[in-house]
N, C-alpha and C positions, 0 to 999 in steps of 0.2 A: 451245503449250498449257501451262498450269500444272498440276502434279501435286501432290496432297496426300499427304504421307508421315506415318506414325504419328510423333507427337512423343515423343521420349525424355524421360522424367522420371527424375531421379536417385533411386536407391533410398531415400535418407533422406526425400525429399519424398513419394515414393509411400507410404511407411509413414505419414507424417503425414497424408496425404489419407485413407488407410484408417481411421486413428484418428478423424479428423474425421467421417467417415461414421457410425461407431459412436456418437460423441458426439451427433450430430444425432438419432439414434434414441433415445438415452438421455434427452435433455432433455424429451421429451414423453411418456415412459412414465408410467403411474400411479405415485404416490408409493410404494405398497407394493412395486412391482416395482423401483423405484430402490433401495429399502432392501435388497432381497434381493441385488441386484448389489453394493451396498456391502459387505454382509456377507461375500460371497465374497472380495472384495478384501481386506477387513480380516482375515479368517481366514488368507489366504495370507501377508499381511505379518506377522501375529503368529507364525505357525509359523516363518517365516524368522528373525524376531528372536530367538525362543526358541532356535533351533538354532545360530545363528551369532554372536550377540552376548553376551558374558559379562554385560554390564550388564543387558540385557533378560531374559536367562535368570534371573538372580537376582531381578529386580524382579517378573517374572510369577509365579515360584514363591513368592515371599514373599506375594503377594496371593492365592495359591491358584488361580491362573488357568491353565487348560489350553486352549490355542488350539483343539485338535481337538474339544473338547467344546462350543465356543461355537456355539449354535444360534440365538441372537438377541442383541440389543444390551444386554439387561438386565444381564448379567454384566460387560459392558465398563465400566460405570460404577463398578465396584469398584476399578478401577486408580487409583493415585494420579496426580495431575497431574505432568507433567514440567516442571520450572521452568527458567528461563533460566540460573540458576546451575549447575544440574545439566548442562545442555547445554554450558556453557562449560568445565566441569571433567571431563566424561565421557571425553574423549580416545579412545584406541584401544578401550577397553572398550565403547564405544557403537557402534563400527563392526560391520557384519555382512557377511561375505564368504562366499558360496557358492563351490564349486569353479569354476563357469563364469564368475565375475566377474573380468575382467582389471583390474589396477590402472591400465592405460592408459585404461580407460573410466570412471575415477572422476575427478570434478571437485569442487573445493572452492569453496563460495560463502561470502562473508563479509558479515555485516550491516554497516550503516554505522557502528555504534558511537556513535550520536548521543547516547546517555545513559550512556556509560561504555565498559566493555570489550566489544569486538565478539564475535559468535558465529561460529564456523566450522562449516559443515555440508557433508557430502559427498553427492554425487549420483551415481547410476548413469546415465550419459548415454545409453546405448542405449535406456533407457526414458524418462528425464526429457526428453531433447531433443525427440523426435518428439511427445510428449504436450504439451509446452509450446507448440510451434509450432502444433499442431492446435487447441489452445484459443484461441490468438491469432488464427488464421484464422477461427474461428467468431465471435469477438467482432467482427472486422471485418465479417463478414457480417451479424451482428445489427444493426449500425448503418449498413449500406448504404454503406460507404466504397468509393470508386473508387480502386484502387491504380494507375491510370494517371495520377493527378494528383500534383502535388508534395507531399511530406511534409517537415515540419521536426521534427527531434529535438533537444531541449535536455535532455541527460541527463548524469549524472556520468561514464559510461563512453564517451560519444560523443566521437570525435575531430573535429577541424575539417576536414571532408572532405565530398564529395558522392558518394553511392553510386548506382549505376545503377538500383536498384530497392529496394522496401521489404524484401526478404528472399528467400530461396531459393524459398519456396512461390509468391510472386507472380511471380518470374522464370519458374518452370516453368509457370505459367499464362499466360505471355505478357503480364503486366501490368508495364510498365516505367516507372512514374512514378518520378522521382528522389527520393532521401532526402537532404536537406540536414542536416548534423550540426554541432552546436556543443557544447562541453563546458560543463556547468552551472556548474562551480566556477571555470573560467578566465575566464568572461565575465560582465559585469554586465548588468542589464536595459537600462541606457542604451546599451550596445553592441549588444545583441541586437535591440532594436526596429527600428533602421535596417536591420539584416541581414534581418529578416523582411519589411520593406517592399520590399527588393531582390529576394528570392527568390520572394515571393508564393506561399506554400504554401496548399494547400486545407485541410491538416490540420496541427495542431501537437501534439506530445507533450512534456509537461514536468511539473514538480511544481506543486502548488497555490500554493506561496509565490512561485515564479517567475512563474506565470501572473497572480497578483494584482498583482505589481509591474509586469509588462508592460501589463496592462489600465489601471492607474492612470496610467502614463506615456502610453499611447495617448490617454487622455481629455484629458490636459493638453498634449499636444505640438501644435506648429504646423508641423512640418517636412515633412509630406506625408501622403498617404492611408494609412490603415491597411491591413494585408494582408487580402486577401479570404478570410478563413478560414470554412470550413463547420463544422468541429468542432475543439474543443480537448480533448485527451485527457489526463487527469491521473492521477497515481499517487503512492504513497508517503506521502501526508499526508491527514488528514481534511479533507473539503470542508465549508465553511460555506455555508448557503443563499445568503448575500449574494454569494458569489463567482459563482454561476450568473448572477445578475442583472448583476453587474459585467461579466462576459464578453460577455453579450448586448449590453449598452450600448456597450462599447468596440469590439467586433469584429463584432457581429451574428452571433455564432457560438453553437452549442450546446456546453455543457460535458458531457463524458462521462467518468465516473470508473471506474478499475479498482482492485480491491482485491487486493493481492499482498503477499508478504513474501519476503525473500531465503532464508529457511529452507525454504520449501515451494513457492515460485512462485505461480501464479495461485490465488486463493481465491474471488473472486466478481467478476462483471461487472455494470455498471449495465444495467438493463432498457432495451430500445429504446423503450419507451413511457412509462416512469415513472422518477423519480429513485432508486427503490429498487434493490437488488442481488439477482441470482440467484447462489446458491452453485454453484460448479463441483463438484458432489457426486459426479461420476464419478471425480474424482481426489483429493478432499479431504473428510474428514468434519469438519463444523463443529458444535461445541457452544457454547452461550452459557449460562454458569453464574453463579449468585449467589455471595456471599462464603462460603456454607456448602457450595458444591459442588453445589447442586441446579439442575436445568434451569430457566431463566427462561421464564416465559410470554410470549406476544407483548406487545410494548410495554414490557417491563421491561428496563432496561439491565443488562448483565452482562459478565463476562469472556469473551473469545473463546478457545476451546480447540480446537486443530486436530489431526487425525491425517492425515498425508500418505500416501495409499494407494500412492504410487509410491516411498516413501522406503526402498528396500531397501539402499542403501549405508550409511546411518545412520538407522535408524528413528526417526521422529518420531511418537510415540504419546501422545495426550492432552497435547499441548504447550501450556502457557499462554503465549500469544503476547505478552501485555502490552497488547492492545487491548481496547476496550469497544465493544459493539454491542447492538442489540435486534432481535428478530424482528418481522416485520410482523404487525399485527393486521388482516388483510384476508382476504377470501374467496380460496380456492384452487380451481383454478389461476389464475395471473395471466392477465389478458386479452390478454397478448402471445402466449399459447399454450403457454408453457413451464411445466412442473410442478415445476421446481427450487425448493428452499427459498428464501424471500424474506427478506433482511435489510432492514429498513426504514431504519435509521440506523447509520452508522459514527461513533462518538463520538470515536475517536482513542485515543492512548496513555494509559495510566494516569497517566503523569507530566505529561500535559497538563491534568489536573484540579487545581484548587486545593483544599487541605485547610482546612476551616473549624475553628474552635476546638472544636466539638462532635464532631469526627471525620468529618463528612460530606465526601465528595468531590463537587465541583460543577464543571461545565464553565463556563469563563469565556466568555461570549458577547460578545467584543470584536470590532469590525470597524474597518477603516480610517476609516469615517465617524465613529465615536466620537472618534478622535484628531483628525481634521481639524476637528471642531467646536471643539476647544480650541486647536490650534496647527498650523502647516504641517509635520506630521510625515510622513516618507516611509516609514520602517520602524520596527518596535518588537519588543521581546521582553520578556515579563513573567516574572520569576523569583521563585519562592517558596522561601525558605530553610527550614532544618530547624526553626527556632523560629517559623515562620509568617510572619515578616516578608516584605514584598513589595517588589521593586525593579523598576521598568520602565526598560529601556534604550531610548532613542529616538535616531533620526538625522533630521536635517533639513537643508535646503539653506542654512540660515543659523543663527547662534546664536539660541536661544530667549530671550525676555525672561523676567524673573521672574514677570510676570503670566501668561505662557503656561505656564510650569512649574506655577504654582499652579492654573491652569485644568485642566491635564492631570491633576494629582493629584486635584482635586475630581471630575473625570469618572470616574477609576478608583474612587474611594470610592463614587460613586453606582452605577456599573454593576456592580462586583464585590460591593458590599454585604457587606464582610467586615471585622470589627472588629480589624484588625491594623495596625501601622505601614506606611505606603506611601510610597515614594520614587520620584521620577522623575529619571533621570540621562541627560543628553544626552552622546552620544559620536560621534566622527567616523565610526566604523565599528563596527557591532554584532559582537560575538564570537559566531559561530554554532558554534564548536567544531571547525571544520575539515571537517566532513562535509557531504554534499549536502542532508541534511534540515535544515529551518529551522523547528522548532516554535516558535510565537510565545508559547506558555505552557509553562513548564517548572518542575518542582519538583526541588530539589537537596537532597542529604542532608548539608549542611554549613551553617554559619552565615555570615551576611553580615559578614565580618571585615575583610579588607584590600581596597583598591581593585583591586589586580592580580588578586585571586582572584575578583572579582565577574563574574557573567554567563557564565562558561565552563561548558559542559555536559559537560566531561570530568571523570571522577572518579578 
């Protein structure tokens, strides 16, 4: 006779499961109750920051802000925004250590540095780790993923290996689908597509730029059937609507996006019924502000400002992330049943917008189809220099003709509709700056001077 024994769950997993249960309850609370829970978490973070961090003590007192007297969010808006430069230079003064926080429990995360000097942020792992895993578990549940099926991970930190499961939570649930890993930087799309055809994953996790390259290769390749993907999960880069269509066409898969940052972890997840995003507001407070610092109404694009409610090792309070987004102009709650705030569109990084001569910032709606109409171009990067001049770096499988270069230049003039000099430069390999992010539009704070200085996104 078979006997059933209680299954042992590791304490770290048990803590994450318990947090996930709380998050399930939070995501359907009335919005007023969610704000009250946020207020409690924010007040605790502010008290800790004031008591333990010299930087935050000085900043809060200069603003006349007393955490213990905060009864609503209205006074919170008086605080100045935390800039990337301040976070880069803050150092030890920004750290906050209570007596019970052991240094062994502190981990340092670094941003990719794709637009210059990277940012280093410290995390208190006994809090951050279980919360991060719990949110990831819920996002898998939202989208009905089956963790007994194979998963492919193409990420910057992934080694070339096969893991026996998706992670400790899936392992402790008895879900043992393998996770096939490849490093994003070490492998090209041409190498990765045959690998995907071999391992046949049900799910793929990678960046939008890599997914776009794989989809274009899959549509043009003749070497074998495409992998039977159910979902492609993207992160780290803004999604173009055209990419969702491309993924469906190439793989018959649904694209699901995640919004996160190295500084704070998860920020928002794509809704299971719509392409918009639900903010993980149990762990992060999100503001979308105009250039004057006022809250943007639904539908208006503004700067994303975050407060990480779990950031006790190095408080992130009203941090201007550098992204642009807009709230949804739609009835609430969402018909998926969740009452979490809804971001309609993630527009991308501020540096991904072109600056027009009148000072306006506009998103360049370029797609691979635009380029292929003019020439057989595989990859591209459009760089705008400090004087407004634009240079497009392109790679192709063969040298482009003068007519193709001219057609590409004409296409850019038509699509961008910007009265500045535009150049198209073919290169054997595009300089992406050494990081894993590959922004196809980038503004640089220097002139287009020498050939060896062109195109690099490091400053």
